[in-house]
C-alpha positions as CSV (number, residue, x, y, z in Angstrom):
1,X,29.6,-5.8,-28.3
2,X,32.7,-5.2,-26.7
3,X,34.7,-7.6,-24.3
4,X,36.1,-7.1,-21.1
5,X,39.3,-5.9,-22.6
6,X,38.0,-2.7,-23.8
7,X,36.9,-1.9,-20.3
8,X,39.8,0.7,-19.6
9,X,38.6,2.5,-23.1
10,X,35.6,4.3,-21.4
11,X,35.8,7.8,-19.5
12,X,34.5,5.6,-16.3
13,X,35.5,8.7,-13.9
14,X,33.1,11.2,-15.9
15,X,30.4,9.2,-15.5
16,X,28.0,8.5,-12.8
17,X,25.7,6.1,-11.6
18,X,23.5,6.1,-8.4
19,X,26.6,6.6,-5.5
20,X,28.6,9.0,-7.9
21,X,31.4,8.2,-10.3
22,X,31.4,5.1,-12.2
23,X,35.0,4.0,-11.8
24,X,33.7,0.5,-10.2
25,X,31.9,-0.7,-13.1
26,X,34.7,-2.5,-15.0
27,X,35.6,-4.3,-12.1
28,X,32.1,-6.1,-11.3
29,X,31.9,-6.7,-15.1
30,X,35.3,-8.0,-14.7
31,X,33.8,-10.3,-11.9
32,X,31.3,-11.6,-14.2
33,X,33.4,-13.5,-16.3
34,X,35.0,-15.9,-13.0
35,X,33.5,-19.0,-13.1
36,X,32.3,-18.4,-9.8
37,X,28.6,-17.9,-9.4
38,X,28.7,-16.2,-6.0
39,X,30.8,-13.9,-7.5
40,X,28.6,-13.3,-10.5
41,X,25.4,-13.0,-8.0
42,X,27.1,-10.1,-6.1
43,X,28.4,-8.1,-9.2
44,X,24.8,-8.4,-10.6
45,X,24.0,-7.3,-7.5
46,X,25.8,-4.1,-6.9
47,X,25.0,-3.4,-11.3
48,X,21.2,-3.3,-9.8
49,X,22.1,-1.0,-7.1
50,X,23.8,1.4,-8.6
51,X,23.9,2.0,-12.9
52,X,19.6,0.9,-12.3
53,X,18.6,1.9,-9.0
54,X,15.1,1.7,-8.0
55,X,13.7,1.9,-11.3
56,X,16.5,5.1,-12.5
57,X,19.2,4.6,-14.8
58,X,22.4,6.6,-15.3
59,X,24.9,8.6,-17.6
60,X,27.0,5.3,-16.4
61,X,24.3,2.6,-17.8
62,X,24.4,2.9,-21.2
63,X,27.6,2.4,-21.6
64,X,27.9,-0.9,-19.9
65,X,25.2,-2.1,-22.3
66,X,27.5,-3.7,-24.8
67,X,30.1,-4.8,-21.9
68,X,27.2,-6.5,-20.4
69,X,25.6,-8.3,-23.9
70,X,29.4,-9.6,-24.6
71,X,28.9,-11.1,-20.9
72,X,26.0,-13.0,-21.8
73,X,27.6,-14.4,-24.5
74,X,31.2,-15.2,-23.3
75,X,30.5,-15.3,-19.6
76,X,30.5,-18.7,-17.7
77,X,27.3,-18.8,-15.3
78,X,24.4,-16.0,-14.6
79,X,23.1,-15.5,-18.7
80,X,19.9,-15.3,-17.6
81,X,20.1,-12.9,-14.7
82,X,22.4,-10.5,-17.0
83,X,20.2,-11.0,-20.0
84,X,17.3,-9.5,-17.5
85,X,19.3,-6.8,-16.4
86,X,19.6,-5.8,-19.9
87,X,15.8,-5.3,-20.3
88,X,14.9,-4.1,-17.0
89,X,17.5,-1.2,-18.3
90,X,15.8,-0.5,-21.3
91,X,11.8,-0.8,-19.5
92,X,10.2,2.7,-20.7
93,X,6.5,2.9,-21.0
94,X,5.7,4.1,-24.7
95,X,4.7,8.0,-23.6
96,X,8.6,7.9,-22.9
97,X,9.5,7.4,-26.3
98,X,6.8,10.2,-27.7
99,X,7.4,12.4,-24.8
100,X,10.0,15.5,-26.2
101,X,12.2,14.7,-23.5
102,X,13.6,11.3,-24.7
103,X,16.0,12.2,-27.0
104,X,18.9,12.7,-25.0
105,X,17.5,10.8,-22.1
106,X,19.7,7.7,-20.5
107,X,16.9,5.5,-21.4
108,X,16.9,6.7,-24.4
109,X,21.1,6.0,-24.7
110,X,20.8,2.5,-23.3
111,X,17.6,1.7,-25.8
112,X,19.8,2.9,-28.7
113,X,23.0,0.8,-27.5
114,X,20.5,-2.7,-27.1
115,X,19.2,-2.2,-30.4
116,X,22.6,-2.5,-31.9
117,X,23.6,-5.6,-29.9
118,X,20.7,-6.9,-30.5
119,X,21.7,-9.0,-33.5
120,X,24.6,-10.9,-31.6
121,X,21.8,-11.7,-28.7
122,X,19.7,-13.6,-31.1
123,X,21.6,-16.8,-30.4
124,X,19.8,-16.5,-27.1
125,X,16.7,-17.2,-28.8
126,X,17.3,-20.7,-29.8
127,X,19.5,-21.2,-26.5
128,X,18.9,-24.8,-24.9
129,X,18.0,-23.6,-21.6
130,X,14.1,-22.3,-20.9
131,X,14.9,-19.5,-18.6
132,X,17.7,-17.8,-21.2
133,X,15.0,-18.2,-24.2
134,X,12.5,-16.7,-21.9
135,X,15.1,-13.8,-20.7
136,X,16.0,-13.0,-24.3
137,X,12.3,-12.7,-25.1
138,X,11.7,-9.8,-22.2
139,X,15.3,-8.3,-23.9
140,X,13.6,-8.4,-27.5
141,X,10.5,-7.1,-26.3
142,X,11.9,-4.0,-24.2
143,X,13.4,-1.9,-27.7
144,X,10.5,-3.9,-29.6
145,X,8.7,-0.2,-30.4
146,X,12.4,0.9,-31.4
147,X,14.2,-1.9,-33.5
148,X,15.0,-0.7,-37.1
149,X,13.0,-2.2,-40.0
150,X,15.9,-4.0,-40.9
151,X,16.2,-6.4,-37.8
152,X,12.0,-6.6,-38.2
153,X,13.0,-10.1,-40.3
154,X,16.0,-11.8,-39.1
155,X,14.0,-11.0,-35.0
156,X,10.7,-12.2,-36.8
157,X,11.6,-15.4,-38.2
158,X,13.1,-16.4,-35.2
159,X,10.3,-15.6,-33.1
160,X,7.5,-17.2,-35.9
161,X,10.0,-20.4,-35.3
162,X,9.6,-19.9,-31.4
163,X,6.3,-19.9,-31.6
164,X,5.6,-22.1,-33.6
165,X,7.9,-25.4,-32.5
166,X,9.4,-24.5,-28.8
167,X,9.2,-27.5,-26.8
168,X,8.0,-25.4,-23.7
169,X,4.5,-23.8,-24.2
170,X,5.6,-21.0,-21.3
171,X,8.3,-19.7,-24.3
172,X,5.8,-19.9,-27.3
173,X,3.6,-18.0,-25.2
174,X,6.6,-15.2,-24.8
175,X,7.2,-15.1,-28.2
176,X,3.5,-15.0,-29.4
177,X,3.6,-11.7,-27.1
178,X,6.8,-10.0,-28.6
179,X,5.7,-10.8,-32.1
180,X,2.5,-8.9,-31.1
181,X,5.0,-6.1,-30.0
182,X,6.3,-5.8,-33.6
183,X,3.0,-5.1,-34.4
184,X,2.4,-8.6,-35.9
185,X,-1.2,-9.4,-36.1
186,X,-1.4,-13.2,-34.7
187,X,-3.8,-15.5,-36.4
188,X,-6.8,-16.3,-33.3
189,X,-4.0,-17.2,-30.3
190,X,-7.2,-17.1,-27.9
191,X,-8.1,-20.2,-29.4
192,X,-4.2,-21.8,-29.2
193,X,-4.6,-25.1,-28.1
194,X,-1.9,-23.7,-25.4
195,X,-3.1,-22.6,-22.1
196,X,-0.5,-21.1,-21.7
197,X,-0.6,-19.0,-25.3
198,X,-4.4,-18.1,-24.4
199,X,-3.4,-16.9,-21.2
200,X,-1.0,-14.6,-22.5
201,X,-2.8,-13.7,-25.7
202,X,-5.7,-12.4,-23.0
203,X,-3.5,-10.7,-20.9
204,X,-2.0,-8.6,-24.1
205,X,-5.2,-8.1,-25.6
206,X,-7.1,-6.3,-21.9
207,X,-3.7,-4.6,-21.8
208,X,-4.3,-3.4,-25.0
209,X,-8.0,-2.6,-25.0
210,X,-8.4,-1.3,-21.6
211,X,-12.1,-2.5,-19.3
212,X,-14.1,-3.1,-19.5
213,X,-13.0,-6.6,-21.0
214,X,-14.5,-8.5,-23.7
215,X,-16.8,-11.3,-22.3
216,X,-14.2,-14.3,-24.3
217,X,-11.0,-12.4,-22.7
218,X,-12.6,-13.1,-19.3
219,X,-13.6,-16.7,-19.5
220,X,-10.0,-17.2,-20.8
221,X,-8.2,-15.6,-18.4
222,X,-10.9,-17.5,-15.4
223,X,-9.7,-20.8,-17.5
224,X,-6.5,-20.2,-18.1
225,X,-4.7,-18.0,-15.3
226,X,-6.5,-20.3,-12.9
227,X,-3.2,-22.4,-12.7
228,X,-0.2,-20.3,-13.5
229,X,3.6,-21.9,-15.6
230,X,4.6,-24.3,-13.0
231,X,8.4,-23.4,-14.5
232,X,10.5,-22.0,-12.1
233,X,12.0,-19.0,-13.8
234,X,9.8,-16.5,-13.3
235,X,10.9,-13.7,-15.3
236,X,8.8,-10.9,-15.4
237,X,7.9,-8.4,-18.1
238,X,8.3,-4.8,-17.4
239,X,6.1,-3.2,-15.3
240,X,5.1,-6.3,-13.1
241,X,6.9,-8.6,-10.6
242,X,5.2,-11.8,-11.7
243,X,2.9,-13.1,-14.7
244,X,0.7,-13.8,-11.5
245,X,1.0,-9.9,-10.3
246,X,0.1,-8.7,-13.9
247,X,-2.9,-10.6,-14.7
248,X,-4.4,-9.6,-10.7
249,X,-3.3,-5.9,-11.8
250,X,-5.4,-6.5,-14.7
251,X,-8.2,-8.2,-13.6
252,X,-8.2,-5.4,-10.9
253,X,-8.9,-2.6,-13.3
254,X,-11.7,-4.3,-14.1
255,X,-14.4,-5.2,-10.7
256,X,-17.1,-6.9,-12.9
257,X,-14.6,-9.0,-14.7
258,X,-11.8,-9.5,-11.6
259,X,-14.6,-10.3,-9.4
260,X,-16.4,-13.1,-11.9
261,X,-12.8,-14.3,-12.3
262,X,-12.1,-15.0,-8.7
263,X,-15.7,-16.7,-8.3
264,X,-14.5,-19.5,-10.4
265,X,-10.9,-19.3,-9.1
266,X,-12.8,-19.9,-5.8
267,X,-15.0,-22.5,-7.0
268,X,-11.8,-24.5,-8.7
269,X,-10.3,-24.5,-5.3
270,X,-9.0,-21.2,-4.3
271,X,-5.3,-22.9,-5.6
272,X,-2.6,-20.5,-3.7
273,X,-5.2,-18.3,-2.5
274,X,-5.1,-17.0,-5.8
275,X,-8.9,-15.9,-5.8
276,X,-9.5,-14.7,-2.5
277,X,-6.5,-12.6,-3.2
278,X,-8.1,-11.1,-6.1
279,X,-11.2,-10.4,-4.5
280,X,-9.3,-8.6,-1.4
281,X,-7.3,-6.4,-4.4
282,X,-10.7,-5.0,-5.7
283,X,-12.5,-4.4,-2.9
284,X,-8.9,-2.7,-1.9
285,X,-9.5,-0.8,-5.5
286,X,-12.8,-0.4,-5.5
287,X,-15.8,1.2,-3.7
288,X,-19.0,-0.7,-2.7
289,X,-17.9,-3.5,-3.2
290,X,-18.2,-5.3,-0.1
291,X,-21.3,-7.3,-0.5
292,X,-19.4,-9.5,-3.4
293,X,-16.2,-9.3,-2.0
294,X,-17.2,-11.1,1.4
295,X,-19.3,-13.7,-0.3
296,X,-16.6,-14.7,-2.4
297,X,-14.0,-14.6,0.7
298,X,-16.9,-16.9,2.4
299,X,-17.0,-19.4,-0.1
300,X,-12.8,-19.5,-0.1
301,X,-12.9,-20.3,3.8
302,X,-13.1,-23.7,3.5
303,X,-10.3,-24.5,1.3
304,X,-8.1,-22.5,3.1
305,X,-8.3,-24.6,6.3
306,X,-5.4,-26.1,8.1
307,X,-3.2,-22.5,5.7
308,X,-1.8,-19.6,6.8
309,X,-4.4,-18.2,4.2
310,X,-7.2,-19.1,6.9
311,X,-6.3,-16.2,9.0
312,X,-6.0,-14.0,6.5
313,X,-9.1,-14.1,4.7
314,X,-10.8,-14.0,8.2
315,X,-8.8,-10.9,8.8
316,X,-9.8,-9.4,5.6
317,X,-13.7,-10.2,6.5
318,X,-12.7,-8.3,9.9
319,X,-11.9,-5.2,7.7
320,X,-14.9,-4.9,5.8
321,X,-17.8,-6.6,7.5
322,X,-18.6,-3.2,9.2
323,X,-19.8,-2.2,6.0
324,X,-22.5,-4.6,5.5
325,X,-25.7,-2.5,6.3
326,X,-27.5,-5.9,6.8
327,X,-25.2,-9.1,7.8
328,X,-26.0,-12.3,6.4
329,X,-27.0,-15.5,8.8
330,X,-24.4,-17.5,6.8
331,X,-21.8,-15.5,7.4
332,X,-22.7,-14.9,11.3
333,X,-22.6,-18.4,11.9
334,X,-19.7,-19.0,9.8
335,X,-17.7,-16.2,11.5
336,X,-19.2,-17.9,15.2
337,X,-18.4,-21.3,14.3
338,X,-14.1,-19.8,13.7
339,X,-14.7,-17.4,16.5
340,X,-14.9,-20.4,19.3
341,X,-12.7,-22.6,18.0
342,X,-8.9,-22.5,18.9
343,X,-5.5,-21.7,17.3
344,X,-4.9,-18.7,15.4
345,X,-8.1,-17.8,14.1
346,X,-10.0,-17.8,17.0
347,X,-8.9,-13.7,17.1
348,X,-9.8,-12.5,12.9
349,X,-12.9,-14.7,13.6
350,X,-14.4,-12.3,16.7
351,X,-13.3,-9.7,15.2
352,X,-15.5,-10.4,11.9
353,X,-18.0,-11.6,14.4
354,X,-18.2,-7.9,15.8
355,X,-18.5,-5.9,13.2
356,X,-21.2,-7.8,12.2
357,X,-22.6,-7.1,15.6
358,X,-24.0,-10.0,16.3
359,X,-25.0,-10.4,20.0
360,X,-22.6,-14.1,20.7
361,X,-19.4,-12.1,19.9
362,X,-20.3,-10.3,23.1
363,X,-20.3,-13.5,24.7
364,X,-17.0,-14.6,23.1
365,X,-15.2,-11.4,23.9
366,X,-16.2,-11.9,27.4
367,X,-15.2,-15.4,27.7
368,X,-11.6,-15.0,26.3
369,X,-11.0,-11.2,26.6
370,X,-8.3,-9.6,24.5
371,X,-7.4,-5.4,24.5
372,X,-7.9,-5.3,20.8
373,X,-11.3,-7.4,20.8
374,X,-12.5,-4.9,23.9
375,X,-11.5,-2.3,21.6
376,X,-14.2,-3.6,19.0
377,X,-17.0,-4.7,20.7
378,X,-16.7,-1.1,23.1
379,X,-17.8,0.2,20.1
380,X,-20.1,-2.4,18.5
381,X,-22.1,-2.7,21.7
382,X,-21.6,0.9,23.8
383,X,-24.7,-0.3,25.6
384,X,-23.3,-3.2,27.3
385,X,-20.5,-1.2,29.6
386,X,-22.3,-3.1,32.4
387,X,-20.6,-6.1,31.3
388,X,-16.9,-4.5,29.5
389,X,-16.1,-2.2,32.3
390,X,-15.1,-4.7,34.5
391,X,-13.1,-7.0,32.6
392,X,-11.6,-3.7,30.8
393,X,-10.7,-2.8,34.5
394,X,-9.3,-6.1,35.0
395,X,-7.0,-6.0,32.0
396,X,-5.4,-3.4,33.1
397,X,-5.0,-3.4,36.8
398,X,-3.0,-7.0,36.2
399,X,-0.2,-4.7,34.2
400,X,-1.3,-4.5,30.6
401,X,1.4,-1.9,29.0
402,X,1.9,-0.7,25.3
403,X,-0.4,-0.5,22.8
404,X,-2.6,-3.4,24.5
405,X,-3.2,-1.0,27.2
406,X,-4.0,2.2,24.7
407,X,-6.4,-0.3,23.1
408,X,-7.8,-1.0,26.8
409,X,-8.2,2.7,27.7
410,X,-9.7,3.1,24.3
411,X,-12.4,0.5,24.7
412,X,-13.7,2.8,27.8
413,X,-14.6,6.0,25.7
414,X,-17.6,5.1,23.6
415,X,-19.3,3.6,27.2
416,X,-20.2,6.6,28.8
417,X,-20.2,8.2,32.5
418,X,-20.1,4.3,33.6
419,X,-16.5,4.4,32.4
420,X,-15.7,6.5,35.3
421,X,-15.5,3.7,37.5
422,X,-11.9,3.2,36.0
423,X,-10.5,6.1,37.3
424,X,-8.3,4.0,39.4
425,X,-6.8,2.1,36.9
426,X,-6.1,5.0,34.7
427,X,-4.8,7.0,37.4
428,X,-2.6,3.7,38.3
429,X,-1.4,4.0,34.3
430,X,-0.5,7.5,34.0
431,X,1.6,6.9,37.3
432,X,3.3,4.3,36.1
433,X,3.7,5.6,32.5
434,X,1.7,2.5,31.0
435,X,-0.4,4.4,27.9
436,X,0.1,7.6,29.7
437,X,-1.4,9.7,27.1
438,X,-4.7,7.9,26.1
439,X,-4.8,7.8,30.3
440,X,-4.7,11.6,30.3
441,X,-6.9,12.3,28.1
442,X,-9.9,10.3,28.9
443,X,-9.1,11.1,32.5
444,X,-9.3,15.2,31.0
445,X,-13.5,14.0,30.4
446,X,-14.0,12.9,34.2
447,X,-16.3,15.6,35.5
448,X,-15.7,14.2,38.8
449,X,-12.1,14.0,39.4
450,X,-10.3,13.7,42.6
451,X,-7.8,16.2,44.0
452,X,-5.7,13.6,43.6
453,X,-5.9,13.2,39.6
454,X,-5.5,16.9,39.4
455,X,-1.8,16.7,41.2
456,X,-1.1,13.8,39.3
457,X,-2.1,15.4,35.6
458,X,0.4,18.7,36.5
459,X,2.9,16.0,37.6
460,X,2.7,14.2,34.0
461,X,2.7,17.8,32.3
462,X,6.2,18.3,33.7
463,X,7.3,14.4,31.6
464,X,10.1,14.9,29.5
465,X,8.0,12.8,27.0
466,X,6.4,15.6,24.7
467,X,3.2,13.8,23.8
468,X,2.5,12.8,27.6
469,X,3.5,16.7,28.6
470,X,0.8,17.8,26.1
471,X,-2.1,15.2,26.9
472,X,-2.0,16.0,30.8
473,X,-1.4,19.5,30.2
474,X,-4.8,20.0,28.2
475,X,-6.2,17.4,30.1
476,X,-5.6,19.7,33.5
477,X,-6.8,22.9,32.4
478,X,-10.4,20.9,30.8
479,X,-10.6,19.4,34.8
480,X,-9.4,22.9,36.3
481,X,-9.8,26.1,33.8
482,X,-6.6,27.0,34.5
483,X,-4.9,28.3,32.0
484,X,-0.4,28.5,32.6
485,X,0.4,25.2,32.9
486,X,-1.1,24.3,29.8
487,X,0.4,27.6,28.2
488,X,4.0,27.2,29.4
489,X,3.5,23.6,28.6
490,X,2.7,24.5,24.7
491,X,4.5,27.3,24.5
492,X,8.0,25.7,24.9
493,X,6.8,22.5,22.7
494,X,6.3,25.0,20.0
495,X,9.3,26.7,20.6
496,X,11.1,23.5,20.9
497,X,12.0,21.2,18.5
498,X,9.5,17.9,17.3
499,X,6.6,17.3,15.8
500,X,4.8,20.7,15.6
501,X,1.8,19.4,14.0
502,X,1.3,16.8,16.5
503,X,1.7,19.9,19.1
504,X,-1.1,22.0,17.1
505,X,-3.5,19.1,16.7
506,X,-2.9,18.5,20.6
507,X,-3.9,22.7,21.6
508,X,-7.2,21.9,20.1
509,X,-9.0,21.3,22.6
510,X,-7.8,24.5,25.1
511,X,-9.7,26.8,22.2
512,X,-10.1,30.5,23.3
513,X,-8.3,29.7,26.3
514,X,-4.8,29.5,24.0
515,X,-5.1,32.9,22.4
516,X,-1.8,33.9,24.2
517,X,-0.3,31.3,21.7
518,X,-1.3,32.7,18.8
519,X,2.0,35.0,18.0
520,X,3.4,31.6,17.4
521,X,0.7,29.6,15.6
522,X,0.2,32.2,13.0
523,X,3.4,32.1,11.5
524,X,3.3,28.6,10.5
525,X,0.3,29.2,8.5
526,X,2.7,29.9,5.7
527,X,5.4,27.3,7.0
528,X,7.0,24.9,4.8
529,X,5.4,21.4,5.5
530,X,1.6,20.8,4.8
531,X,1.0,19.3,7.4
532,X,2.2,22.3,9.9
533,X,0.2,24.3,7.6
534,X,-2.7,22.1,7.8
535,X,-2.4,21.8,12.0
536,X,-1.8,25.7,12.2
537,X,-5.1,26.1,10.6
538,X,-7.1,24.0,12.4
539,X,-5.6,25.4,15.7
540,X,-6.0,29.0,14.5
541,X,-9.8,28.6,13.8
542,X,-10.4,26.7,17.3
543,X,-8.9,29.8,19.3
544,X,-10.4,32.5,17.3
545,X,-13.5,30.8,16.5
546,X,-13.3,33.2,12.8
547,X,-12.5,31.1,9.6
548,X,-11.2,33.8,7.4
549,X,-7.6,32.9,8.0
550,X,-8.1,29.0,8.0
551,X,-10.3,28.5,5.4
552,X,-7.9,29.5,2.6
553,X,-5.2,27.3,3.7
554,X,-6.9,24.1,4.2
555,X,-8.9,24.4,1.2
556,X,-5.1,25.0,-0.7
557,X,-4.1,21.8,1.0
558,X,-6.9,19.3,0.4
559,X,-6.2,16.5,-1.7
560,X,-6.3,13.0,-2.0
561,X,-3.6,12.3,0.2
562,X,-2.9,11.7,4.1
563,X,-2.5,15.4,4.8
564,X,-5.4,16.1,2.4
565,X,-7.6,14.1,4.4
566,X,-6.7,16.0,7.5
567,X,-7.3,18.9,5.7
568,X,-10.6,18.2,4.7
569,X,-11.4,17.0,8.1
570,X,-10.6,20.7,9.5
571,X,-12.6,22.3,6.9
572,X,-15.2,19.9,7.6
573,X,-15.0,20.8,11.3
574,X,-15.5,24.7,11.0
575,X,-18.5,23.5,8.0
576,X,-17.4,25.9,5.3
577,X,-17.1,24.8,1.8
578,X,-15.1,27.3,-0.4
579,X,-16.5,27.4,-3.9
580,X,-13.7,26.6,-5.4
581,X,-13.2,23.3,-4.0
582,X,-16.9,21.9,-4.9
583,X,-15.4,20.1,-8.0
584,X,-12.7,18.4,-6.6
585,X,-15.4,17.4,-3.0
586,X,-18.1,16.2,-5.9
587,X,-14.7,13.6,-7.7
588,X,-14.3,12.6,-3.8
589,X,-18.0,12.0,-3.1
590,X,-18.8,10.0,-6.4
591,X,-15.3,8.7,-7.4
592,X,-16.2,4.2,-8.1
593,X,-12.5,4.1,-7.3
594,X,-11.0,4.2,-4.2
595,X,-8.8,7.3,-3.8
596,X,-6.5,6.4,-1.2
597,X,-5.8,3.0,0.3
598,X,-5.6,1.7,3.8
599,X,-2.9,1.2,6.2
600,X,-2.2,-1.1,9.3
601,X,-2.5,1.9,11.2
602,X,-5.9,2.5,10.5
603,X,-7.8,-0.9,11.9
604,X,-11.0,1.3,12.1
605,X,-11.9,3.3,9.6
606,X,-10.8,3.2,6.1
607,X,-9.2,6.6,5.2
608,X,-11.0,6.5,1.7
609,X,-14.4,6.2,3.6
610,X,-13.4,9.3,5.9
611,X,-12.5,10.9,2.6
612,X,-16.2,10.2,0.9
613,X,-18.0,11.0,3.8
614,X,-16.3,14.2,4.1
615,X,-17.4,15.4,1.1
616,X,-20.2,14.7,1.6
617,X,-21.1,16.1,4.1
618,X,-19.6,19.7,2.8
619,X,-21.5,19.2,-0.1
620,X,-24.8,18.7,1.8
621,X,-24.3,21.5,4.3
622,X,-23.3,23.5,1.9
């Protein structure tokens, strides 16, 4: 260890951290010795931001280790937090240690320094404060795979004593984990009388065995993981923010085990919503688990009454209910009861009921109209235009704006020719700049457009808002067949600043009429950004009708990513499957794991469902 008096012997100005030269590190370390918790907190926060920054360590990190170790033993406050900083700095995977790039890396230097000072930190393992002991165990675990042989005996002796007699069961469990990391064969920890030890042993065994987990491990995880350790320190092991998060991650890797444990936790009262949360994680990680998960969430609802978890669980049901081939009567009746109740739970319950296509959902939507529920209802009940259109028109006429106006306009799309009744409201939206893009697009499909509509679209095509300009120009061309306005609009957009890929996607409906723009589009087939190349390829095919230039670009971009999905959509629209892409699409189609995650922006169709469906379509056609 090194004391603050030695700080000036280190050439900090030649070392770097996340923000450049590390000249501020000595001052931060000195601040740890003030008898001032606020100053120490601020210093630790700064150190987490510079010598460790979002999982990255730097040349200045290792030289700070012996000074931080000294502060742990001699500074008056924040000893546990300093130990956790040391553990975080040294965090690494076993694969890192086995990599040829390990030697000479910053994390290797940190681990070497920490191993050297570890004997002087051993007294922390017997400290009177629980959180100090737990943090010291994490420090020991961080370098367990690199401890010199001569340290195994003294470190192991302290750990043995902790495992046998520490007054806090959670500390004994931590000691067992570190002993296991040191290669010690533990005697039946799964049968320990302490649930904390059994849980830690089961998690360690599951981590190292991998799925599928043995039945005994699943039993212990279900029994002893239902109620986490009540201590308030919550110091995580490397790789997870908390023991709960680590346990959820482990169980999510084995969906059968995860759902079995979630069922047990929910049956026991769903404490802190942990069972329903685990079920949600399983359905977001694995495909085709909706029937089991929705049944579990249905069972969890009575435990959530009067809590924020109720609305959250109903929202999850709403997002997955449409994936059930035949939603059961119990689910539909329960959703109906929640949907007609007052309060925050009514909307997610109603959305879920709409997803089941239960006719009672339409009655509730009409009784309590809302932009989002109307949009979803029009998709679920497209034959109910006579009931939905008057309500949508009324809501638009009342002055709906922003996302609500967009949802209302999009609610008209599935309702077919009857939606033409809403032309006055659409024109008012375009004229008053309320969801003008959605209004312009829908007006462009109205084959009975009036001269007023065409004039208003021409005016909108000169808007200062590029998205409004492009939508109005395409709609104007669709109604009139005239190309001059649309070509002039997109020529300006493609040559100017802004999201080029968005403009390219917007001009696709012009088809061959956009041929004069090819000289601007073709260079974009080799653009730097993948989104631009994808959109350029889709636009090129829409204009020329020939796949020769577009397909190679799209095939190269197809992947399990947002831009890769966009490329796959464009390829599916062309209807051509390059042979070299077939193995990739088979992987997309048959993977039991979800390859794309959902986002709040994807309320209707899960991106992974799109990926799988498109892959199947191309494979079946080819």
